[in-house]
Every structure is written in C-alpha cells, then in structure tokens.
N, C-alpha and C positions, 0 to 999 in steps of 0.2 A: 258441913252440911247446910248450916244456916246461911253461909255466904253464898252457896250455890242456889239455894232457894230464893234469896234476895235478888241475885242476878237474873234468875228466870222471871220472877215476878215483875222486875223493872223493865223487861223487854216489851216494847209496844206491840209486837205481833203475836204474843203468846195467846191472848184471848181469841184472836181470829183463828189461830191454828186449832185451838180446842173446838171452836164452833164448826170449823171445816170438817174435822174428824167426826163430830156428832152428826152433822148433816149427811155426810157420806154413808156412815153406818145406818142412819135412819132410812135413807132412800134405798140402800142395799137390802134392808129387811123388808121394806114396804113394796119395792119393785125390784126383784132379783135381777131382771134384765138390765138394770142400771149399771151393773159392774161388768157387763159383757164387753168383749173386744170391740164390737161394732159401735156400741154407745160410747166407749172410751175414746174412739176416734172422733166422734161427733163433738165431745167436750173439748178435746185437744185442738180440733179444727177451729173452734170458736174462741179460744183463749187469747191467741197472740195479738189480735187487733185491739181489743179492749185493754190487754196487758200493756202494750206499748204506749197507748194513750195514758194509762194510769201511771206509768213511770214518769212521764213528763209533768202531769198535774201534781203528783206526789212530791217531787223535788221542789216544784214551785211553792207548794203549801209549806214545806219545811222552811223555805226562805221567808215565809210570812205573807204570801200573796195568793190570789186565786186567779183562775182563768176560765171564765164561762164560755169563751168563744171557741174552745177546742173542737166542739161538735161541728161548727161551721167551717173551721179550717180543715177538718176531716173531709169535707166535701169540696172546698175551694181548691186545695192543692192538686188532687187528682184531676179535677176539671181542667185546670191549666195544663197539666201534663198531657191529657188526652187531646185537647184542642191543638196544642203545639204539634203533636205527632200526627193526628188525623186530618186536621184542616190545613196545617202549614208545612207539613212534611219534614219537621225537625227530627234529627236523629234521636232515637229513644233515650240514650244516655244523657244527651244535652237537655232534652225535655224534662227528664226526671230531676236533673240538677236545678233547672230553672224553676220547676214547680216547688221543690223543697226550699229554694231561696225565697220564694214568695211566702212560704210558711214562716221562715225566719224573719222576714220583713214584717209580717203581721205581729209576731211576737215582740219585735223591737218597737213597733208603734205602740202596742199595748203598754210596754214597760216605760217608754219615754213619756207618754201622756200621764201615766200614773205617778211617776217619780218627779216629773217636772212641775206639774200643777197640784200635786198633793191630793189627787183624787183617789178614793178607794178603788182598788183593782176590781172589786166586784162591779162597780159602776162602769168603769172603763171597758172591761171585757164583756159586760152585758150589752153595751152599745156595739162593740165589735162583733158580737154574735149575730146581730141583725145586719150589720154592714157586710161581713164576709158572706153570709148566706145570700144576701141580695146580689152581690157580685157574681157568685157562683150561678145563680138563677139566670141573671142577665147574660152571662157568657154562654150558657147552654142554649139560649134562644128559645127556651120552652121545650126543647127536645134534647135527649141525650146525644152528644156528638158521636160521630162514627168511631168505633173502636178499631184502631189499626191492627191488622193481622200479624205484623212483624214485632209486636210488643213482647219483650222478654218476660212474659208472665211466669214461666217456669222457675225463674230465678227466685221468685218471691212466693209463689203459691203452689208449687209442684206437689203432687200427692206422693209422700214417701212411705206410705203404709199406715203406721199408727198416727202420724201427724203430717202436716204440710211443711214445706220449706220455710213458711212464715214463722214456725216455731223456732227454727234455727236463728232467724233474725232476732226474735224475742229473747232467746237465750243469750245471744251476743250482746244485746243492749243491757240485759240484766248484769252480765259479767262486767262490762265496761263501766256502767253507771254505778254498780255496786262498789267497785274499786274506787271510782272517783269520789263517791259520797262518803265512804267509810274508811278510806285509806290514804287520802290526799289532803293537802292544805286547802284546796278548793272546797272539798266536802266540809271541812271544819269551818270554813268561812260561811258556807251556806247555813249550817246549823246555828252558828253564832249570829248571823244576820237575822234569822227568824226568831231565835230564842232570846238573845240578849243584844239587840241592835246598838245600844249605847256603849256597852262593853266592847263590841266589835269595832265601833268607830274609834274608841279610845286606844285600841290595839293597832290602829292603822289600816283596818280592813276597809276597802272601798265598797261599802254596802250597796251603793247605787249600781256599780258595775256587776256585782254579784247577782242582784235582782234582775238586771237587764239580761244577763246570761241565762238565768233560769226561765225568764219569759220566752226568750228565743228558743231555748232547748225544748220547752213545753210545746210551742207551736210547730217546731220541726218534727217532733215525734208524733204529734197529732196528724200532720200532713203525711208522714210516712205510713202511719196506720191506715189512713184513708186511702192511700195509694194501693196498699195491699188488698183492702176490701174491693176496690175498683177493679184491680187485676183479677181478683177471684170471680167477681160478677161479670167481668168483661163489659162493663158499662159504667159511664160516669154519670151519676144521678145527683142533681142539685139538692135533693132531700136527704142525701146520705148523712148519717151520723146524728140525726135529730134525737136529742135526749141522751146521747152518749156522755156528754159532759157531766151530767148528774150521776150516771153510773160510775164514771171514773172517780169522781170525788167520793162517792159512797164506798168504792173499793178501797180508796186510801184511808178513809176514816175507819172503816171496819178493820183495816190492817194496822191500826194504831197510830196513824198520823194525826198530829194535833192541829185543830183548826186555828190555833193562835200562833203556830209556827214553832220551829226548834226541835220538834220530836217527830220521828218517823224512821222508816227503814225500807230498803229495796225489798227485803224478804216480806215485809208487811204488805207492800204494794202487790206483790205476786200472790200472796195468800188471799188477800181481799178479792183479787180478780178471779182466782179459781173458785172462791166461795160463791160469787155472783153467778158465774157460768154454771157451776154445779147445781145451784138452786133452780136456775132457768131450765136446765135440761131435766133435772129430777122431777119437776112439776109435770113436764110433758110425759116422761116415762111412767110416772105414777098415775097418769090420766087425771090429774088435778087441774081445775080451772086455771088457765094461765093468768087470769086477772089477779090471782093471789100473789103474783111475782112482785109487784110493787109493794104490797103490804109486807112481804117477807123481807125485802131489801130495806125498807124503812124501819122495820122493827129491829133488824140486825144492826143497822147503823146506830140507832139509839142504844141498844144493848151493848154494843162494842164500846161506845164512849163511856157508859156507866162502868163496865167491867175494867176498862183501862184505868180510869180514875181510881177505882177501888183497889186494884192490884198495885198501882204506884204508891198509894197511901200505905198499904200494908208493907210494901218493900221498904219504904222510908222508916216505918216504925220498927222494923226488925233490926236486931243487933248484928254486928259483924260486917 
C-alpha cells in the first residue's frame, strides 16, 4: 500500500487532477447548468486548440527550454496557408504543408540561435514573438486575406455533436506524443536532456539535436493549433493567439511540468489544459466577472508548483 501511495504522490499530474475535480464539483454546485450537455459541448469545443499548443510547449519544457513565440506562430502559420490558397491559388493540401513547414522553420531558427550562441531560450523566443507577429501583420496587409471557399475545414473543425473533429486530432496527438515521450528512447533522451544534461552527454545522447527537435515540434504544433482556430473562424487574423503562450505554459506548470526541465507528462499537459478551459467556462456560467480568470490561473499555477514540490518531498520520504 505504501508503495502505491509513493507512486501516486510522485506523479507530477496528481495535484492538477485533484484541483480539476474540486473545480468541476464546485462549479457544478454553484451553477448546475455547468454540467449540462450544451455547456459540455462548449468546453470540449474550446479544449483542442490550447491543448495541442500545450503539448508542444510542455515537451519543450521537459527538455529544459521555453518558447514564448508560440502565440505568434499560432497566427503566422495559418496566415501563410490562407494567403497561399486565397491569393495565389495553391492547392489546399500543398498550402497546409507549406504553412506547417514555416512553423517548423521558426522552431529550427529558435533552437539554432539558442544552442549556437548560448542565449537563453526565453530571450530568443521573446524576440521571435515580435518577429513572427510582425511578419503575420505585414503579410495580411492590414486586412484579413480572403478565406477560400474550397478550404477543407470540415476535416479539422466539423461539428460531431459533443465535440468537433479537432478533438480527434488532439486525441491523436496525445496518443502519438504520449507513446513517444513515455515509451521510446527519444522520450528518455528528452527527459535526460532536460533533467540531467551532463549525464545525457556522457551516455552519448546528442542533446543539441534533441532540443532542436523539441523546438521544431513545439512550433509545428503551435501552427497546427492556429490553423484549426483559423478554419473554425474562417478568417486569418494577425492578432490570433495573443497571450496563448502564457496560458499554454500555465497549463503545463499546473499539470506538473517542471520549469527546470526533466519532469512532466502528457497526462499533465491535458489535465492542465482542461483545468484552464473549465475555469474560463465556469466563470461565465456562474456569472462571475471574467476578469477573475487571470487571477484564478495565476493562483492555481503557484498552488500547483507548491503542491507538486510538497508531494514529491513526501514521496521521497516514504519507505518502500
């Protein structure tokens, strides 16, 4: 029994799961309509885009790095896709591939500059936040480009009843990245690179390539999430995704991801995302001033870090 308790306490996402259950029960009591079918649809409609973004930022954080530019990439990639389709007549499949490649390129540039010049990724990606946002604004020409009617939006945002098809993409990414992170050598290398970089180097792990991969994966997923939002809105806006980078990082931290690298889980990313979206929706359903949302997220972020540190210390102190 003590061994099971120690295992549970050492899991980084346990505190987030407890907080999610408390928040859901609290809102269900305060605003009974919160658990209605219609409102459940609203929550599930809003989860995938932030969730996909959080998957990328979380894996990068495990490797020991940050990316503050994901909110801008969230806008840049779909802007490129819509311009290629609407203004240049490029086939939708080719335009989507080209846009996502732009996202990967931004991630590569972030990683290359950070690792080549030894600059903290916080600084590199802060600069890229402004660069990518500026490029998206310039490309738009000040107005949203025309959205092509032949865009295959249904593949990404079709209404399937309780959720959109974007939830299926989110579930697919969870499955693939969960297996990669927790069941493959690459996942072990990512954890080692963030948690014990010197030991990883001594074992022959190419930590530079691992971090480059994580930077590119992070930007790819940010662009993919932005594409889903754009297809849902049927409009490419240069202001899309402003502030989402902080929500994604908050979701990761709430889900148990360590700011110093080496600790985290895909389950934690998902739970943190749901917690943020549930709070956002619950405040609306409870007719509570929406300005309390930032206070709630900030408080939960701090509380999650404190709880995770406390639980890990207790787990280490337990016998068995």
